[in-house]
C-alpha positions as CSV (number, residue, x, y, z in Angstrom):
1,X,-0.2,0.1,-0.2
2,X,1.5,3.4,-0.6
3,X,2.6,5.9,1.8
4,X,-0.6,8.1,1.4
5,X,-3.5,4.7,2.3
6,X,-4.1,3.2,4.7
7,X,-6.5,0.3,5.8
8,X,-10.0,1.3,6.9
9,X,-10.1,-0.6,9.7
10,X,-6.6,0.6,10.6
11,X,-7.8,4.3,9.7
12,X,-11.4,3.9,11.8
13,X,-8.9,2.8,15.0
14,X,-6.7,5.2,14.9
15,X,-9.3,7.8,14.3
16,X,-10.9,6.5,17.9
17,X,-14.1,6.1,16.1
18,X,-14.2,2.1,17.6
19,X,-12.5,1.0,21.0
20,X,-10.4,-1.6,19.0
21,X,-9.4,-2.5,15.4
22,X,-12.2,-5.9,15.8
23,X,-14.6,-3.5,16.4
24,X,-14.0,-1.5,13.4
25,X,-13.9,-4.8,11.5
26,X,-16.9,-6.2,12.8
27,X,-18.9,-2.6,11.8
28,X,-17.5,-2.7,8.1
29,X,-18.5,-6.1,7.5
30,X,-21.9,-5.5,9.0
31,X,-22.3,-3.0,6.5
32,X,-22.6,0.4,8.7
33,X,-19.9,1.9,6.7
34,X,-19.8,4.2,3.8
35,X,-16.7,5.3,1.7
36,X,-17.3,7.9,-0.7
37,X,-21.3,7.5,-1.1
38,X,-20.2,3.6,-1.5
39,X,-21.2,0.5,1.1
40,X,-18.4,-0.9,2.5
41,X,-17.9,-4.3,3.4
42,X,-14.1,-4.9,3.4
43,X,-11.8,-3.9,6.2
44,X,-9.0,-3.9,3.9
45,X,-10.3,-1.2,1.4
46,X,-7.7,1.5,1.1
47,X,-8.2,5.4,2.0
48,X,-6.8,8.1,0.9
49,X,-6.5,11.8,1.5
50,X,-10.3,13.3,0.7
51,X,-12.3,10.5,0.8
52,X,-15.0,10.9,2.9
53,X,-16.3,8.3,5.5
54,X,-19.9,7.4,6.4
55,X,-19.9,6.0,9.8
56,X,-23.4,4.8,11.5
57,X,-22.5,3.6,14.6
58,X,-23.2,4.2,19.0
59,X,-26.7,5.1,17.5
60,X,-24.8,8.1,15.5
61,X,-24.5,9.2,12.0
62,X,-20.9,10.3,11.4
63,X,-19.2,12.5,8.5
64,X,-15.5,12.4,8.3
65,X,-13.5,13.7,5.7
66,X,-9.8,11.7,5.0
67,X,-7.2,14.4,6.3
68,X,-4.0,12.1,6.7
69,X,-3.7,8.1,7.3
70,X,-1.8,8.0,10.5
71,X,1.0,5.6,11.7
72,X,-0.6,5.1,15.1
73,X,-3.2,5.1,17.1
74,X,-2.5,8.4,19.7
75,X,-4.3,10.3,21.9
76,X,-7.3,12.0,20.9
77,X,-5.9,15.2,20.0
78,X,-3.6,13.7,17.9
79,X,-6.6,11.2,16.3
80,X,-8.6,14.5,15.7
81,X,-5.7,15.2,13.2
82,X,-6.4,12.6,10.6
83,X,-10.0,13.7,9.8
84,X,-12.4,16.8,9.6
85,X,-16.3,16.3,10.7
86,X,-18.2,17.8,8.1
87,X,-21.8,18.2,9.1
88,X,-24.3,15.4,7.7
């Protein structure tokens, strides 16, 4: 995978959208995630900066634009730099 890409499940974990990567995988496979308007059930789907991710989880709908792929699951302040929240 290119340097500016990251797996969807890893990115969701790094952004702290899910507590564990396994929970992110479960949600993706259950159909609760859309990438660029298309349903996505593949945890290995590559994300790039500019992609739009819609998360339906925890009783809420979040729309996030990918700003950076990230390299680790850091503190919340660091995670916030990986995405831009879009008003759905």
